[in-house]
VOBA-1610 file (N, C-alpha, C; in pm, whole numbers, padded with zeros to 5 digits, always signed):
BEGIN
Met-01637-00814+02272Met-01713-00700+02218Met-01764-00613+02333Ala-01736-00484+02325Ala-01779-00394+02430Ala-01927-00364+02417Ser-01991-00335+02532Ser-02130-00292+02528Ser-02141-00164+02446Pro-02246-00152+02362Pro-02261-00031+02280Pro-02254+00098+02360Asp-02301+00096+02484Asp-02301+00217+02566Asp-02164+00248+02623Leu-02072+00149+02621Leu-01941+00168+02681Leu-01829+00181+02577Arg-01865+00171+02449Arg-01761+00176+02346Arg-01699+00314+02337Lys-01566+00317+02320Lys-01497+00444+02300Lys-01522+00494+02158Arg-01505+00623+02140Arg-01533+00686+02011Arg-01403+00727+01944Ile-01388+00689+01817Ile-01270+00723+01738Ile-01310+00822+01629Leu-01238+00933+01623Leu-01248+01023+01509Leu-01147+00973+01405Phe-01197+00918+01296Phe-01116+00850+01196Phe-01098+00942+01077Ile-00973+00987+01054Ile-00942+01080+00946Ile-00853+01006+00847Gly-00913+00961+00738Gly-00836+00884+00642Gly-00920+00849+00521Pro-00857+00795+00415Pro-00931+00760+00293Pro-01000+00625+00306Val-01125+00620+00270Val-01197+00492+00260Val-01243+00478+00115Ser-01262+00354+00072Ser-01298+00332-00068Ser-01445+00370-00093Pro-01479+00405-00218Pro-01392+00411-00335Pro-01315+00542-00342Pro-01208+00548-00426Pro-01154+00437-00504Pro-01076+00342-00415Val-01052+00220-00466Val-00975+00121-00391Val-00826+00143-00418Thr-00754+00174-00313Thr-00609+00182-00315Thr-00558+00098-00199Gly-00427+00077-00190Gly-00375+00005-00075Gly-00411+00073+00055Gln-00406+00207+00056Gln-00436+00281+00178Gln-00584+00275+00213Ser-00671+00291+00115Ser-00814+00286+00147Ser-00856+00145+00188Leu-00792+00043+00130Leu-00822-00095+00171Leu-00784-00117+00316Ala-00666-00069+00356Ala-00624-00083+00496Ala-00720-00011+00590Cys-00766+00107+00548Cys-00862+00181+00631Cys-00995+00107+00640Asp-01042+00053+00529Asp-01167-00024+00531Asp-01159-00143+00625Ile-01049-00217+00616Ile-01030-00335+00700Ile-01025-00296+00847Leu-00956-00186+00877Leu-00944-00143+01017Leu-01080-00103+01074Ile-01156-00026+00999Ile-01287+00017+01048Ile-01379-00104+01068Asp-01385-00192+00969Asp-01472-00309+00979Asp-01429-00401+01093Gly-01298-00414+01113Gly-01247-00506+01215Gly-01265-00456+01357Leu-01274-00324+01375Leu-01283-00268+01510Leu-01420-00209+01542Arg-01513-00222+01448Arg-01643-00155+01467Arg-01722-00210+01586Asn-01700-00334+01623Asn-01772-00389+01737Asn-01724-00329+01870Asp-01600-00280+01873Asp-01542-00229+01997Asp-01537-00078+02006Tyr-01553-00010+01893Tyr-01543+00136+01891Tyr-01653+00195+01804Val-01691+00318+01834Val-01781+00396+01750Val-01694+00490+01666Phe-01724+00499+01537Phe-01642+00578+01445Phe-01716+00701+01394Asp-01650+00815+01403Asp-01686+00934+01325Asp-01582+00943+01215Ile-01624+00935+01089Ile-01530+00925+00977Ile-01524+01055+00898Val-01404+01107+00883Val-01376+01217+00792Val-01300+01157+00675Asn-01369+01137+00564Asn-01314+01064+00450Asn-01221+01153+00368Leu-01095+01111+00354Leu-00997+01189+00278Leu-00984+01143+00134Ser-01062+01044+00091Ser-01054+00999-00048Ser-01104+01108-00141Arg-01034+01119-00255Arg-01079+01211-00359Arg-01155+01133-00463Asp-01260+01193-00516Asp-01337+01131-00623Asp-01246+01114-00745Pro-01223+00988-00792Pro-01134+00969-00905Pro-01182+01033-01034Asp-01309+01071-01039Asp-01363+01136-01159Asp-01371+01287-01144Ser-01301+01341-01042Ser-01314+01484-01013Ser-01196+01565-01061Gln-01117+01510-01156Gln-00996+01579-01197Gln-01024+01716-01258Gly-01141+01733-01313Gly-01172+01861-01375Gly-01218+01966-01275Asn-01239+01928-01152Asn-01285+02024-01052Asn-01179+02130-01028Ser-01220+02248-00994Ser-01127+02358-00976Ser-01048+02341-00848Ala-00929+02406-00845Ala-00845+02405-00726Ala-00919+02470-00609Ile-00999+02571-00640Ile-01073+02640-00533Ile-01171+02544-00466Arg-01238+02463-00547Arg-01333+02367-00490Arg-01259+02267-00400His-01141+02222-00445His-01064+02126-00365His-01019+02189-00234Ile-00976+02315-00239Ile-00932+02384-00117Ile-01049+02399-00020Leu-01165+02437-00073Leu-01282+02454+00013Leu-01323+02321+00076Ser-01313+02212-00002Ser-01346+02080+00051Ser-01251+02044+00165Ser-01121+02071+00145Ser-01023+02040+00249Ser-01047+02122+00375Leu-01079+02249+00358Leu-01106+02333+00475Leu-01232+02286+00547Gly-01330+02239+00471Gly-01450+02185+00534Gly-01420+02064+00620Arg-01328+01981+00575Arg-01289+01865+00655Arg-01216+01907+00781Val-01132+02009+00770Val-01060+02059+00887Val-01160+02112+00991Val-01258+02188+00946Val-01359+02241+01038Val-01436+02127+01103Arg-01467+02024+01027Arg-01541+01910+01083Arg-01458+01841+01192Val-01328+01826+01167Val-01240+01766+01268Val-01242+01851+01395Trp-01232+01981+01381Trp-01231+02071+01496Trp-01360+02058+01577Lys-01472+02040+01508Lys-01600+02028+01578Lys-01616+01893+01646Leu-01564+01785+01585Leu-01586+01650+01636Leu-01485+01608+01743Lys-01370+01673+01749Lys-01262+01624+01834Lys-01299+01618+01982Ser-01385+01711+02026Ser-01413+01720+02169Ser-01488+01599+02222Arg-01561+01529+02135Arg-01641+01416+02185Arg-01574+01281+02163Cys-01451+01280+02110Cys-01385+01153+02080Cys-01285+01116+02188Asp-01258+00987+02200Asp-01156+00936+02292Asp-01021+00922+02225Leu-01023+00914+02091Leu-00900+00894+02016Leu-00918+00949+01876Ile-00810+00999+01819Ile-00811+01049+01681Ile-00712+00965+01601Tyr-00762+00896+01500Tyr-00677+00818+01410Tyr-00661+00896+01282Phe-00536+00909+01236Phe-00508+00996+01123Phe-00405+00930+01032Thr-00428+00934+00900Thr-00332+00882+00803Thr-00256+00999+00742Gly-00124+00998+00757Gly-00043+01111+00712Gly-00017+01111+00563Ala-00017+01231+00503Ala+00018+01248+00362Ala+00169+01264+00349Glu+00219+01252+00224Glu+00363+01255+00203Glu+00411+01360+00103Ser+00320+01426+00037Ser+00359+01532-00056Ser+00369+01664+00022Ile+00430+01763-00041Ile+00442+01894+00025Ile+00303+01951+00051Gly+00219+01952-00053Gly+00084+02005-00035Gly+00003+01925+00065Gly+00018+01792+00060Gly-00054+01708+00154Gly-00011+01731+00297Asn+00118+01750+00319Asn+00164+01773+00455Asn+00120+01909+00508Leu+00119+02009+00422Leu+00070+02140+00465Leu-00077+02131+00506Lys-00154+02051+00432Lys-00294+02030+00469Lys-00302+01954+00602Asp-00215+01854+00619Asp-00214+01779+00745Asp-00188+01870+00864Leu-00101+01968+00845Leu-00070+02060+00955Leu-00195+02133+01002Leu-00287+02161+00911Leu-00413+02223+00950Leu-00496+02127+01036Phe-00496+01998+00999Phe-00564+01899+01083Phe-00499+01893+01221Tyr-00367+01896+01226Tyr-00298+01890+01355Tyr-00338+02009+01443Ile-00344+02126+01381Ile-00384+02246+01456Ile-00526+02230+01508Ala-00614+02172+01426Ala-00752+02149+01468Ala-00761+02052+01584Cys-00658+01968+01601Cys-00659+01867+01708Cys-00589+01914+01835Ile-00543+02038+01838Ile-00475+02090+01958Ile-00568+02075+02078Gly-00511+02028+02185Gly-00588+01994+02305Gly-00614+01845+02315Lys-00596+01774+02203Lys-00614+01628+02200Lys-00495+01557+02137Leu-00383+01625+02122Leu-00269+01568+02050Leu-00219+01439+02114Asp-00229+01430+02246Asp-00183+01310+02315Asp-00270+01189+02283His-00385+01213+02222His-00478+01106+02186His-00480+01079+02036Val-00382+01134+01963Val-00374+01114+01818Val-00286+00993+01788Val-00336+00905+01702Val-00256+00796+01643Val-00236+00831+01497Met-00112+00864+01460Met-00081+00896+01321Met-00023+00772+01255His-00086+00727+01146His-00047+00603+01077His+00009+00640+00941Leu+00137+00614+00920Leu+00201+00643+00793Leu+00193+00518+00706His+00111+00521+00601His+00094+00406+00514His+00199+00400+00404Gly+00268+00511+00381Gly+00374+00514+00283Gly+00510+00515+00351Gly+00598+00602+00304Gly+00729+00610+00367Gly+00829+00690+00286Ala+00841+00661+00157Ala+00943+00725+00076Ala+00924+00876+00070Gly+00801+00921+00051Gly+00775+01063+00042Gly+00796+01134+00175Met+00752+01072+00284Met+00769+01134+00415Met+00917+01142+00453Arg+00996+01045+00411Arg+01140+01052+00439Arg+01201+01175+00374Arg+01161+01204+00250Arg+01214+01323+00183Arg+01174+01450+00256Leu+01050+01454+00307Leu+01006+01573+00380Leu+01079+01590+00513Met+01084+01482+00590Met+01136+01492+00727Met+01289+01494+00733Arg+01355+01433+00634Arg+01501+01429+00635Arg+01561+01523+00532Gly+01480+01615+00477Gly+01529+01708+00376Gly+01636+01800+00429Arg+01717+01854+00340Arg+01833+01934+00380Arg+01794+02061+00455Thr+01684+02124+00415Thr+01649+02251+00479Thr+01594+02231+00620Gly+01536+02115+00646Gly+01477+02090+00777Gly+01345+02161+00799Leu+01291+02227+00694Leu+01170+02307+00711Leu+01053+02223+00758Phe+01026+02110+00691Phe+00909+02031+00727Phe+00930+01957+00858Arg+01052+01924+00889Arg+01080+01866+01021Arg+01046+01969+01129Trp+01085+02093+01106Trp+01059+02200+01202Trp+00909+02226+01215Leu+00836+02221+01103Leu+00692+02246+01107Leu+00616+02132+01176Asn+00660+02008+01156Asn+00587+01892+01208Asn+00626+01855+01350Tyr+00746+01891+01391Tyr+00796+01845+01521Tyr+00704+01879+01638Pro+00650+02003+01649Pro+00567+02034+01766Pro+00446+01941+01782Phe+00401+01881+01672Phe+00286+01792+01677Phe+00331+01647+01695Leu+00426+01603+01612Leu+00472+01464+01619Leu+00524+01429+01758Ser+00591+01522+01821Ser+00650+01495+01953Ser+00546+01477+02062Arg+00421+01515+02033Arg+00315+01506+02134Arg+00210+01400+02101Phe+00218+01339+01982Phe+00119+01240+01944Phe+00126+01119+02036Gly+00008+01056+02057Gly+00002+00938+02141Gly+00078+00820+02083Ala+00077+00807+01949Ala+00151+00702+01882Ala+00167+00740+01736Val+00280+00698+01679Val+00303+00710+01535Val+00335+00570+01485Ile+00258+00524+01385Ile+00272+00388+01334Ile+00339+00392+01197Val+00443+00312+01181Val+00507+00294+01051Val+00501+00146+01016Leu+00534+00115+00890Leu+00513-00019+00839Leu+00622-00118+00875Gly+00741-00069+00909Gly+00849-00161+00941Gly+00974-00088+00986Glu+01078-00163+01017Glu+01202-00108+01072Glu+01268-00009+00977Arg+01254-00029+00848Arg+01319+00060+00753Arg+01260+00201+00756Met+01147+00219+00823Met+01086+00350+00835Met+01126+00422+00965Arg+01201+00355+01050Arg+01232+00411+01181Arg+01301+00547+01170Asp+01395+00560+01077Asp+01475+00682+01070Asp+01395+00805+01027Ile+01278+00783+00965Ile+01199+00897+00917Ile+01169+00994+01030Phe+01135+00942+01147Phe+01090+01025+01259Phe+01193+01031+01372Arg+01317+00994+01341Arg+01422+00998+01444Arg+01434+01138+01502Gly+01427+01149+01633Gly+01438+01276+01702Gly+01309+01355+01709Ala+01204+01310+01638Ala+01077+01381+01639Ala+00970+01307+01717Val+00977+01175+01722Val+00878+01093+01791Val+00948+01020+01905Arg+00885+01020+02021Arg+00942+00947+02135Arg+00958+00800+02098Pro+01073+00739+02126Pro+01097+00600+02086Pro+00988+00504+02131Glu+00936+00526+02254Glu+00834+00434+02305Glu+00698+00454+02237Arg+00682+00562+02163Arg+00556+00588+02094Arg+00564+00560+01944Leu+00680+00517+01896Leu+00694+00478+01756Leu+00664+00329+01745Lys+00561+00294+01670Lys+00512+00156+01662Lys+00529+00102+01520Phe+00542-00032+01510Phe+00559-00097+01382Phe+00442-00196+01360Val+00370-00175+01251Val+00262-00267+01215Val+00271-00292+01065Ala+00300-00417+01029Ala+00307-00452+00887Ala+00167-00460+00827Asn+00160-00450+00697Asn+00033-00464+00627Asn-00012-00610+00623Phe-00106-00645+00539Phe-00175-00774+00546Phe-00221-00815+00408Ala-00263-00941+00399Ala-00337-00992+00282Ala-00471-01044+00332Glu-00576-01013+00261Glu-00708-01059+00302Glu-00719-01211+00288Ala-00804-01270+00368Ala-00815-01416+00373Ala-00847-01477+00237Ala-00926-01407+00155Ala-00967-01462+00026Ala-00849-01487-00067His-00737-01422-00042His-00622-01434-00133His-00530-01552-00097Phe-00555-01617+00015Phe-00465-01725+00055Phe-00494-01849-00029Ser-00392-01894-00100Ser-00401-02010-00187Ser-00374-02136-00105Thr-00358-02250-00172Thr-00318-02375-00108Thr-00195-02428-00180His-00125-02518-00115His-00007-02576-00178His-00045-02660-00299Asp-00161-02724-00295Asp-00207-02800-00412Asp-00232-02707-00531Asp-00290-02590-00505Asp-00316-02495-00613Asp-00185-02444-00673Ile-00086-02422-00589Ile+00044-02377-00639Ile+00106-02483-00729Asp+00104-02607-00685Asp+00159-02715-00768Asp+00084-02725-00901Ala-00047-02710-00897Ala-00126-02722-01019Ala-00085-02617-01123Lys-00065-02494-01080Lys-00032-02391-01179Lys+00112-02406-01231Phe+00202-02457-01146Phe+00338-02478-01194Phe+00351-02605-01277Asp+00257-02696-01264Asp+00256-02817-01348Asp+00196-02791-01486Ser+00131-02680-01504Ser+00066-02648-01630Ser+00169-02634-01742Asp+00129-02674-01862Asp+00217-02663-01979Asp+00203-02529-02051Gly+00117-02443-02002Gly+00095-02314-02067Gly+00209-02218-02041Pro+00195-02094-02087Pro+00299-01992-02067Pro+00313-01955-01919Leu+00429-01902-01884Leu+00446-01846-01751Leu+00364-01718-01743Cys+00277-01711-01644Cys+00186-01597-01630Cys+00243-01497-01530Met+00253-01374-01573Met+00301-01266-01486Met+00190-01163-01471Leu+00180-01107-01352Leu+00072-01012-01322Leu+00128-00885-01262Phe+00093-00772-01321Phe+00114-00640-01261Phe-00020-00595-01208Leu-00030-00579-01076Leu-00157-00542-01013Leu-00134-00422-00922Ser-00162-00306-00975Ser-00146-00181-00900Ser-00207-00071-00984Asn-00257+00033-00921Asn-00299+00147-01001Asn-00174+00201-01072Pro-00172+00203-01206Pro-00049+00230-01280Pro-00012+00379-01281Leu+00029+00426-01166Leu+00072+00564-01150Leu+00218+00577-01197Pro+00262+00697-01229Pro+00401+00714-01270Pro+00498+00663-01163Gly+00590+00577-01204Gly+00687+00521-01112Gly+00655+00382-01063Lys+00540+00328-01100Lys+00504+00193-01054Lys+00576+00083-01132Gly+00635+00117-01248Gly+00716+00020-01320Gly+00648-00047-01437His+00521-00016-01465His+00450-00083-01574His+00508-00044-01710Val+00557+00078-01723Val+00616+00122-01850Val+00742+00042-01879Glu+00825+00021-01777Glu+00949-00055-01794Glu+00921-00202-01827Ile+00812-00257-01772Ile+00777-00396-01803Ile+00748-00410-01953Val+00671-00318-02006Val+00638-00324-02149Val+00764-00308-02233Glu+00848-00213-02197Glu+00972-00191-02272Glu+01061-00316-02267Ala+01069-00380-02149Ala+01149-00501-02136Ala+01094-00612-02224Phe+00963-00630-02222Phe+00900-00736-02301Phe+00921-00713-02450Ala+00912-00588-02493Ala+00926-00556-02635Ala+01066-00591-02686Gly+01165-00589-02598Gly+01301-00617-02639Gly+01340-00763-02636Leu+01248-00851-02599Leu+01278-00994-02592Leu+01274-01058-02731Asp+01347-01168-02744Asp+01336-01250-02864Asp+01193-01301-02876Pro+01136-01298-02997Pro+00996-01344-03014Pro+00973-01485-02964Leu+01071-01573-02971Leu+01054-01710-02921Leu+01040-01713-02769Ile+01107-01620-02700Ile+01093-01610-02555Ile+00958-01549-02520Arg+00917-01448-02595Arg+00788-01383-02568Arg+00673-01482-02574Gln+00682-01580-02664Gln+00574-01678-02678Gln+00556-01764-02554Lys+00657-01771-02469Lys+00651-01854-02349Lys+00602-01777-02227Leu+00570-01649-02248Leu+00531-01562-02137Leu+00397-01496-02166Arg+00330-01456-02057Arg+00211-01373-02069Arg+00212-01275-01953Val+00181-01150-01983Val+00176-01048-01878Val+00039-00983-01879Asp-00028-00988-01765Asp-00155-00917-01745Asp-00130-00794-01659Phe-00192-00684-01696Phe-00184-00559-01621Phe-00324-00528-01567Ala-00332-00499-01438Ala-00461-00468-01378Ala-00445-00347-01286Gly-00541-00257-01293Gly-00537-00137-01210Gly-00605-00024-01283Arg-00635+00081-01211Arg-00709+00193-01269Arg-00617+00309-01302Phe-00624+00354-01426Phe-00559+00478-01464Phe-00645+00595-01419Phe-00580+00698-01367Phe-00652+00817-01325Phe-00640+00931-01427Asp-00572+00901-01536Asp-00556+00999-01643Asp-00584+00929-01776Ala-00679+00979-01850Ala-00721+00915-01975Ala-00609+00912-02078Asn-00526+01015-02081Asn-00416+01017-02177Asn-00311+00911-02143Asp-00283+00892-02014Asp-00190+00787-01973Asp-00243+00650-02014Glu-00373+00629-01996Glu-00431+00500-02033Glu-00421+00477-02184Ala-00449+00579-02262Ala-00444+00566-02407Ala-00302+00532-02454Arg-00203+00600-02396Arg-00064+00572-02433Arg-00025+00430-02396Phe-00071+00385-02279Phe-00036+00249-02236Phe-00100+00146-02328Arg-00227+00164-02359Arg-00294+00069-02447Arg-00224+00062-02583Gln-00180+00174-02632Gln-00109+00177-02759Gln+00023+00102-02750Ser+00091+00114-02635Ser+00222+00049-02620Ser+00213-00103-02616Ile+00101-00158-02568Ile+00090-00304-02559Ile+00018-00365-02678Ala-00041-00281-02761Ala-00122-00331-02873Ala-00045-00425-02967Pro+00086-00405-02992Pro+00155-00496-03086Pro+00179-00636-03032Phe+00153-00659-02904Phe+00192-00786-02842Phe+00068-00859-02790Glu+00036-00972-02849Glu-00081-01047-02805Glu-00060-01109-02667Glu+00065-01116-02623Glu+00094-01174-02490Glu+00072-01074-02377Leu+00048-00948-02410Leu+00026-00844-02309Leu-00121-00806-02310Arg-00182-00804-02190Arg-00325-00772-02180Arg-00346-00671-02067Tyr-00435-00576-02092Tyr-00477-00484-01986Tyr-00617-00521-01943Leu-00631-00558-01816Leu-00758-00608-01763Leu-00846-00497-01706Gly-00793-00377-01694Gly-00868-00270-01628Gly-00866-00288-01477Thr-00965-00230-01412Thr-00974-00243-01266Thr-01033-00379-01230Val-00968-00450-01141Val-01021-00579-01095Val-01036-00576-00943Ser-01138-00641-00894Ser-01160-00651-00749Ser-01239-00779-00724Gly-01252-00816-00598Gly-01330-00933-00564Gly-01276-01060-00627Glu-01364-01144-00680Glu-01325-01272-00736Glu-01233-01260-00857Pro-01255-01167-00951Pro-01160-01153-01063Pro-01018-01121-01015Lys-01006-01039-00913Lys-00873-01008-00859Lys-00811-01132-00796Arg-00889-01204-00717Arg-00838-01325-00653Arg-00792-01426-00757Ala-00874-01443-00862Ala-00841-01541-00965Ala-00716-01501-01042Ala-00699-01372-01069Ala-00580-01326-01142Ala-00453-01353-01062Leu-00457-01328-00932Leu-00342-01355-00847Leu-00316-01504-00836Ala-00421-01582-00819Ala-00405-01727-00803Ala-00346-01791-00928Ala-00376-01737-01045Ala-00328-01795-01172Ala-00186-01754-01206Ala-00136-01647-01144Ala-00005-01593-01180Ala+00108-01673-01119His+00210-01698-01198His+00333-01756-01145His+00420-01649-01080Leu+00422-01531-01143Leu+00504-01421-01093Leu+00419-01296-01078Phe+00451-01220-00976Phe+00388-01091-00953Phe+00493-00984-00976Leu+00460-00885-01059Leu+00556-00783-01098Leu+00520-00648-01038Leu+00611-00591-00961Leu+00596-00454-00913Leu+00735-00390-00901Pro+00796-00356-01015Pro+00930-00295-01012Pro+00922-00145-00983Thr+00874-00111-00867Thr+00831+00025-00835Thr+00946+00116-00794Tyr+00931+00242-00830Tyr+01010+00352-00774Tyr+00916+00470-00747Tyr+00790+00437-00726Tyr+00685+00536-00698Tyr+00724+00620-00577Pro+00718+00753-00588Pro+00772+00838-00482Pro+00701+00831-00348Tyr+00578+00777-00344Tyr+00505+00769-00218Tyr+00481+00624-00177Glu+00566+00535-00222Glu+00551+00393-00191Glu+00578+00367-00044Gly+00510+00266+00010Gly+00534+00225+00148Gly+00570+00078+00152Gln+00471-00003+00189Gln+00486-00149+00193Gln+00363-00203+00119Pro+00373-00222-00012Pro+00254-00251-00093Pro+00177-00374-00046Ile+00049-00355-00020Ile-00038-00467+00015Ile-00042-00569-00098Ser-00029-00522-00221Ser-00036-00613-00335Ser+00076-00718-00330Ile+00192-00683-00278Ile+00300-00781-00265Ile+00263-00888-00163Leu+00201-00848-00054Leu+00161-00945+00048Leu+00049-01034-00004Glu-00041-00978-00085Glu-00144-01059-00149Glu-00081-01160-00245Ala+00026-01118-00312Ala+00095-01208-00403Ala+00161-01323-00327Phe+00222-01293-00211Phe+00277-01400-00126Phe+00167-01501-00094Ala+00054-01450-00046Ala-00056-01537-00004Ala-00111-01620-00120Ser-00101-01566-00241Ser-00153-01635-00359Ser-00054-01733-00420Gly+00063-01746-00359Gly+00162-01838-00412Gly+00230-01788-00536Cys+00262-01658-00540Cys+00333-01598-00652Cys+00479-01574-00614Val+00565-01582-00712Val+00703-01535-00700Val+00699-01385-00727Val+00764-01305-00642Val+00754-01159-00652Val+00879-01101-00718Val+00859-01012-00812Val+00966-00935-00875Val+00945-00789-00837Thr+01041-00731-00766Thr+01023-00595-00716Thr+01158-00526-00701Thr+01160-00414-00632Thr+01280-00333-00616Thr+01307-00306-00468Asp+01429-00267-00439Asp+01466-00225-00303Asp+01426-00080-00287His+01299-00059-00255His+01243+00075-00252His+01156+00090-00128Ser+01170+00202-00061Ser+01091+00235+00057Ser+01095+00120+00158Gly+00978+00068+00200Gly+00975-00036+00302Gly+00959-00176+00250Ile+00979-00197+00120Ile+00952-00329+00061Ile+01042-00436+00121Phe+01169-00404+00144Phe+01261-00506+00193Phe+01243-00537+00342Asp+01145-00475+00407Asp+01106-00519+00542Asp+01030-00652+00535Thr+00969-00680+00420Thr+00889-00802+00405Thr+00940-00893+00295Phe+01032-00845+00214Phe+01080-00918+00097Phe+01231-00937+00106Thr+01277-01060+00077Thr+01420-01090+00071Thr+01453-01143-00068Asn+01549-01077-00133Asn+01590-01118-00266Asn+01643-01261-00265Gly+01594-01342-00359Gly+01635-01481-00367Gly+01556-01575-00279Val+01482-01520-00184Val+01399-01600-00094Val+01252-01587-00133Asn+01206-01464-00152Asn+01066-01439-00188Asn+01049-01408-00337Gly+01158-01403-00408Gly+01152-01370-00550Gly+01280-01303-00594Tyr+01267-01207-00685Tyr+01385-01148-00748Tyr+01375-00995-00742Ser+01483-00934-00697Ser+01492-00788-00696Ser+01560-00742-00824Val+01508-00635-00882Val+01568-00578-01002Val+01601-00431-00976Glu+01688-00379-01058Glu+01726-00239-01048Glu+01607-00150-01081Lys+01595-00039-01010Lys+01487+00056-01037Lys+01504+00119-01175Lys+01391+00147-01238Lys+01385+00219-01366Lys+01462+00149-01477Ser+01481+00018-01465Ser+01567-00053-01560Ser+01489-00157-01639Ala+01452-00123-01762Ala+01392-00221-01850Ala+01492-00331-01884Ala+01621-00295-01890Ala+01724-00393-01923Ala+01731-00503-01818Ala+01721-00465-01689Ala+01726-00564-01582Ala+01605-00657-01589Leu+01489-00602-01617Leu+01370-00685-01632Leu+01382-00777-01753Arg+01432-00725-01862Arg+01446-00806-01983Arg+01541-00924-01958Glu+01650-00899-01887Glu+01744-01007-01855Glu+01676-01114-01770Leu+01598-01071-01670Leu+01528-01166-01584Leu+01425-01245-01664Phe+01345-01177-01746Phe+01243-01247-01825Phe+01305-01355-01912Gly+01424-01328-01964Gly+01489-01426-02049Gly+01537-01550-01976Gln+01545-01542-01842Gln+01594-01655-01762Gln+01482-01738-01700Leu+01360-01692-01707Leu+01253-01752-01629Leu+01224-01897-01666Ala+01232-01929-01794Ala+01198-02066-01836Ala+01288-02169-01769Ser+01412-02133-01739Ser+01507-02226-01677Ser+01498-02226-01525Arg+01412-02143-01469Arg+01403-02129-01324Arg+01271-02182-01267Lys+01199-02259-01343Lys+01063-02296-01302Lys+01064-02377-01172Ala+01158-02472-01155Ala+01163-02551-01032Ala+01196-02462-00913Glu+01289-02371-00931Glu+01325-02277-00824Glu+01207-02190-00787Met+01133-02142-00886Met+01019-02056-00860Met+00907-02130-00787Arg+00890-02257-00817Arg+00789-02336-00745Arg+00820-02338-00596Glu+00945-02360-00560Glu+00984-02362-00419Glu+00960-02227-00353Ile+00994-02120-00425Ile+00972-01985-00371Ile+00823-01960-00349Ala+00739-02001-00443Ala+00595-01980-00430Ala+00539-02049-00306His+00582-02173-00281His+00538-02244-00161His+00585-02172-00035Ala+00710-02127-00036Ala+00764-02056+00081Ala+00690-01925+00106Asn+00651-01856-00001Asn+00580-01730+00014Asn+00443-01748+00078Leu+00375-01857+00044Leu+00247-01886+00108Leu+00264-01902+00259Glu+00365-01976+00300Glu+00390-01994+00444Glu+00433-01862+00509His+00510-01783+00438His+00553-01651+00487His+00430-01565+00516Ala+00333-01567+00425Ala+00212-01487+00444Ala+00128-01539+00559Lys+00115-01671+00570Lys+00037-01729+00681Lys+00095-01690+00816Ala+00225-01686+00825Ala+00290-01659+00953Ala+00290-01511+00990Asn+00286-01422+00889Asn+00314-01281+00919Asn+00211-01180+00870Phe+00127-01214+00773Phe+00051-01109+00706Phe-00098-01138+00696Thr-00158-01188+00803Thr-00302-01208+00805Thr-00372-01082+00857Thr-00500-01067+00823Thr-00576-00953+00876Thr-00593-00966+01027Glu-00599-01089+01078Glu-00612-01108+01223Glu-00492-01050+01297Arg-00372-01074+01243Arg-00252-01019+01306Arg-00253-00866+01296Phe-00289-00813+01180Phe-00294-00669+01160Phe-00391-00603+01259Leu-00512-00659+01269Leu-00613-00600+01358Leu-00574-00614+01504Ser-00510-00724+01541Ser-00465-00741+01679Ser-00361-00636+01715Asp-00265-00614+01625Asp-00162-00514+01650Asp-00222-00374+01661Met-00313-00342+01568Met-00374-00210+01568Met-00463-00189+01690His-00538-00291+01727His-00625-00280+01844His-00544-00251+01969Gly-00429-00319+01984Gly-00346-00299+02102Gly-00296-00156+02111Ile-00252-00099+02000Ile-00202+00039+02001Ile-00314+00138+02028Ile-00427+00120+01960Ile-00540+00211+01977Ile-00592+00208+02119Glu-00603+00089+02176Glu-00652+00078+02313Glu-00558+00143+02411Gln-00428+00128+02388Gln-00329+00189+02478Gln-00341+00341+02478Val-00359+00400+02360Val-00371+00546+02350Val-00507+00593+02402Ala-00612+00517+02371Ala-00747+00556+02414Ala-00759+00558+02566Arg-00685+00470+02632Arg-00694+00465+02780Arg-00647+00594+02844Arg-00566+00672+02773Arg-00516+00797+02831Arg-00628+00900+02848Ser-00742+00878+02779Ser-00852+00973+02787Ser-00946+00943+02903Thr-00920+00831+02972Thr-01010+00794+03081Thr-00957+00844+03214
//
């Protein structure tokens, strides 16, 4: 721990909770884990989840206020940490932050928590966003991506030695034990499946319901699916609740965190995230599922296959395919012994690769390397 008078100062530009998302959780963990060694000035990019009715003008003014704050704070910081957006509007806003950081670009650490959306921007046919971002990306002190599958996003724009790889993590509370895994697989109850993600369009929750609805009623009786996460649109939530109402085996738990979240993951035999979400990266929820001793059902999307291997960590299904999910659900009862082995292997996989200690160590090393350039 550095002396308080000697700690370097980080201008931290990113979302912190609430609301809780994979990105805000990673930001929270990073700030808490490094607070003893660094002083933080935080520019919070989280949007109020209850602010959907606010006018576009108010949102624009709020964003400009954040840009001005960055411009004022940058001169006193040793390093600028920034989480990049992946939508067209988000990237245009990011460019304003980059302009505000001119004179300190060599001290910027840009951390891409997603991947799929940024790939479309940077590798698009017109090259417009590549051209707009290149003058900044080429000068940043470091650009962090989640895994090797993200390398091509910044090819030719980021110096190879400044492109860093840091995988996500599972918090310590989610790590199960081998005895707990055996206990849940020895149970005579239904196979429990859990969808745990904010159910945004493309996350796959709609296809799960459609797949379940098409199963033979005798198969449905052997399964249970819990859905957990926050809807950000009341109409979407109402439609979803209506879609699961005919099936007593389907439950919507709402938003879960803390002990209820840990318990839901620990009780699940399978974790479901058949995502094709356009801004997906490397979902923390999948790593939490590994740590909890779950078999994972997911898709070959964005950076997921940097941490997931089909047949080793679970089962990959075709994107946007209720039929593929329905076929898998129909086979689960005969795969229980196989799934037990996968669940045990996933716990060890998480212990070896996805702890918060490893995440913080990797991040600290990169941040310290860039911060030293200011001395």
